[in-house]
N, C-alpha and C positions, 0 to 999 in steps of 0.2 A: 101305722104309717109305712109306706113301702118306697123303695128306691131301686133304681137299676144297679145291678152289681157291676163293678168296674171291669175293664178288660183283664183277663186272666194274666197273672204274672208269668214271666218266662221260667220254664223248668229246664234246668241244665242237664239233668240225668246223670251227673257224676259229681263226685266230691273233690274238693281241692286236696292237694298233697303238698309236699315240699318242692318236688321237682316239677309238678304241674299245679301251680297256684291258681287261684281264682281272683279276678278283679272285683272289688266291691267299691262302695261309695267313698271309703276312706283309704283306699290303696289295696295292695295285694293281700289276700288271706292265705297264709302258709300253714298247712296242717302238718304237724309232726306226729308220726305214729311210733311212739316209744316202744321198744321191744318189751313184751310182757306187760305193757301198760305201766312201766315203772321208770322213774328218773332217779339216778343217783344224785347226791347233793351237788357234785361237780357239774353234772348235766343240767340240773335246774338253775344253778348260778349262771352257767354259760348261756342258756336260753334267755334268761333275764337280760344279760348283757347284750345279746344279739337283738332282742326286741327293742331295747332302748337305742341301740346304735343305728338300726336300719329301719325302724318302724315307729309306730305310735306309742310304744311302751305299754300297750294293752294286750292281755293274754286271755284267751277263752279256753274253756274245756267243752268238748263236743258231746253229743248224746251217744257217741260210740267210744268214749273215753280216750279221745285224742286231744292234743294241745294245739291251739291255733294262735299264731302270731299275727296281729292285725296291723293294718296300715303300713305294710312293707313297701318301700319305694321301689319302683321297677328297676331303676339303675343300680339299686343295692342288692338285688336278688342273688346275683352271682357270688358276692361276698358273703351273703347269708348262707348260701349252700356250702361254701367252703368252711364256714364256721360250724355248720351242722355235721359236716364230715369229720371234722376234728373231734366232735363230741360223740361220734358213733351213732348219729341219729338220722341218717339218710340212707336210702337204698341205692343199689347199683344203677338203676334206671327207673323211669317213670312207670313202666309196665310192672316191674317187680314191686314197686311201691303200691300200685293200685291193687295188685293181687293180695298183698299182705294186709288184709282188712279183717283183723281179729280182735274181738272183745273178750277179754279174760276176766272172770270174776276177780275183784280185788282181794278177795278173802282166800288167797292161796298160800301155800307154804312150799319152800324149796323141796323138790323131790316128790310132791304129791301128784295125783293123777292130772289135775289141771295144769300144773307147771310142766310136767313131762310132755303132755299133749301139745301145749302151746309152743314149746320149743321145737317139737317134731313138725308141727304144722307150719310154723314159720319157715323152717328150712325147706320143707317140701314145696311150699308155694313159691319160694324164691327160685327153685330149680324148675318149676313147671312152666317153662317159657311158652308152651303151646296153649296154655289155658287163658283164653281171652274172655274173661268174665265181665259183665256189666260193671260200670263204675261204682254203683252202690251195693254190689253183692258182697255179703260179709258172713263171717263165721262167729258163733258165740260158744265159748267154752265155760260151762256152768256146772262144775263137778264138785261143788261143796256139798255139805250135808243137807243144806236147804237151797232151793233154786232162788237166785236173786236177779237173773237176767231175763225173766219171762217177758217183761215189757220192753226190753231192749231190741231194737231192730236187728234182725239177722236172717240169713237164708238157710244156713245149715247150723244145727244145734247139737252140741255134745253135752249130755246131761247125766246126772246121777240116776241110777236105776237099781234098786236093791233086789229086783226080782230075778236077775241073772247072776251067774257066778262071778263074772268080771265087773259087775256093778255099774255099767255104763250103757247108754243108748245113744245112737246117732239118728237124728230126725231131720227130714226136710221140713222147713217151716210151713205150717199149715196142715201137715199130715197127722192123722191120729195115731199112726203106728211108726215104728222105726226099726233100726237094725241093732241087735246086741253087739257091742264091741268091747275091746279092752283098751287099756292105756297104750299098748303096743300097736294095735291095729287102727285106732281111731283116726289118726292123721291120714293114713292112706285111704281109708274108707271115705273120709270127708272129701278127698280129691276125686275119688270114684263117683261120689254123688254129684259133685260139681260138674264133672264131665257128662254125667247122665242128664243133668239140667240142660246143658248145651245141646246134647244129642237129640233131646226131645223138643227142641225149638223154643226153649225158655227165653232166649235172647235173640230172636230172629232178626231184629233190627238194631242189635247192639244194646238194647235196653230190656229190662224185665226182671221180675223178682220171683223167688221160688214159690211164695204163697199164691201168686197169680197162676203159675203153672199147675200147682196142686189143685187149684179150683177147677181146672179144665180136665185133669186126669188124676189117677191115683198114684201113690208113691211106687217106687220100684218093687217088683214082685217079692224080693227077698226081705223087704221091710215089713215084717209081720209082728214084731215084738210090740207088746202093749206097754206104754210108759205108765208109771204109777200115777194115780190121780193127783194132779198138780193143784196144790192150794195156792191161791193168789197171795203173794208176799209183797206187802207195801214196801216201797223203797226205804232204805234206812234213813234215820235222821242224824244230824250232827251229834257227835258224842264219842265216848270211849268204846272201842271194840277190842277183842283179843289181839288184834294186829297193830293197833295204834289208834290215833285220834282222827275221826272223820270231821272235816270242816267243809262247810258249804261256801260256794262263791255266789255273790249277789248277781243274779241273772247269768250265772256261768262265766263271769268275767272278773279279772283282778288286775291291778297294776303289776308291771314286771317287778317292781321293787318288793312287792309282797311275795312273789315267787322266790326271789333271791333270799328274803328273810326266812321263809319257810325252810329253805335248804339248810339253814343253821341248826334246825332241829332234827333232821333225819332225811332218809330217802322218801320219795313221794310216789304213791300209787294213784293212777288216774281212774276215775269211776265214770259210769254212764249217767250218773245222777247229778251232774254239775257239782260234784264234791271231790275233794282230795283226801286221801288217807295218808297221814304223816306217820311213818312207821315208828313204833316203839315209844310213843309219848302218851301222856294222858291229859295234858293241858297246854294252852297257848295263851299269850296275851292278845288283846284285840289288835287286828291288823287291817289296813284298808282293803275293802272288798270282801272280807271274810264274814261269814255268819257262824257263830259258835253256839248260839242258843237254839235248842231244838224247838222252842216255842215262838221263834221270831216270825211275825206275820209275813215277811218277805218270802218265806218258804211256801206260802200258799199261792204265789204268783210266779208265772213264767212270762218272759217277754223277749222277743228277738232284738237284734241290733236296732231295728227301726231306722227312720230317716234322721239324718242324712247319711248314716254309715252304710246302709244297704240301698242300692239303686232300685230295688224292687219295692221298697217300703213306701207307703203313701203318707205316713205320719210318724212323728216321734212316739216312742212306746214306753221307755223305761222310767221317765219322770212320772208319767201317769200311773205306771204300775206301782211305784213307791208310794204314791199318794193314796191309791185305792187298796193297798194290801191289808190295812187294818179293818176294812169294811167287808172283807171276804169271810164268810162264816167258817168257823173252825170245822175241819173235816172236808171242806170244799176247796176247789182249785180254780183260779182265774188265769186265763191265758190271753195276753194282749199281743196281737199279731199285726205287723206292719202291712201284710197283704194276705191273700187267701191261701198261700202255700203253707202257712202254719209251721215254719221250720223249728221254732223253739219248743213246740209241743204237738207233734203230728197226730197223736191219739186224741180221742174226744176228751173234753174237759167239762166240768160242771158249768162254768161260765166262760165265755169267749167274747172278746172285743176285737173285731177285725177292722182295720183301717180301710176306708173306701175313698178317702180324700184327705187333703191337708189337715183338716180338723174335723173329720167325720168318722164315726165308728158304728158298725153294726153289732148288736148284741145277740149272741147265740147261746142257747142253753142246752147242755148235754149233747154237745156236738163238736165238730172241728171248725177250723177257721173258714172253711169253704161251704159250710152247711147253711141252710135257710135261716135267716135271722128272725128273732122274735120282735126286735125293735131296731130301727134304723136311724141314721143321720144324727147320732148323739155326739155332741161336741165334748172336748176334754173338759172345758169349763163347767158344763152342765153335769158331767159325771162327778167332778170334784165337789160341786156344790150339793149334789143329791146322790151320794153313792148307793142309796137304797134302790136306785133304778136297776142296779145289777140283779137284785133278787125279786123285784116285783113281777109277779106272774110266772115265776120259774117253778 
């Protein structure tokens, strides 16, 4: 059965911030880029209070380890920003905020290479007022003993490399080679690479990603260092780590009251896996929106906000995702997307349901939300009644 694909959804080409929020179906989305991806207990409690006072009381964690306050009322935005300034969670201006797009591995220690580089790069980006990067351009600092940000979107990557004396390599995303750097030089070389990206026409119309530029041309001439063979590391599961307890958020979202309660247990580190790391603990009681069990079927499913919360979405997504989670085979992943953009899981997934109408979904196997469907016009009721439709013919 075939059907015409719907009109393509609007692509904004930039991500919301605190100073430049984005309007959604439930109000403004305000993204908070916590320094070093870490919230003190006081900051976490403060964010929870602001979310409840000025918005819907729902909090998301993004795929780049940022916190999003949802449903913020337009008339309350100024008061929200004042509250964020009091918490030390807002930049000087929107341009500085947009440049400071850094994802740091949550498995860092004070004074280690990742921590030092993140602090230096944060300061350098704040000062680089001439650097007009695309809104989605970002940096990943992945200097632990094992790479964990391989699947996290980034344009410039700083990674562990045991083959050089300083142990680090700087890479343009998509390039097979990089530049050997040290913890002292990495931040400046990252800015040099960002400027090279702009000089080479990587963002000729204000948009563009590094991997797209690298597909058209090679990396800078000095980037000749070969990174070690990277083994694919699956994202971690909820559970105890040497740094504290990893807890997952159902579909990357939790009530603000849960954020406030978590602050009673310790500082929080944000991760790009829709999880939080609560520092220094090894257990938690059940809390609304949290997944503590590494075998929970909901971990096999990702779903965007869906309708009516997102104006791009053509159907509700999360109730269906909850109902289908147990039908997803162990080791596979189901992505339910409200439109062809696939925001909740941009990479290919084993199974994808893309909404094409109010109660119509296309089924895609081993692809993205925009790929050619195997089956079309499936209703939510039909999928609930016969969840084996997901795996038939896949």
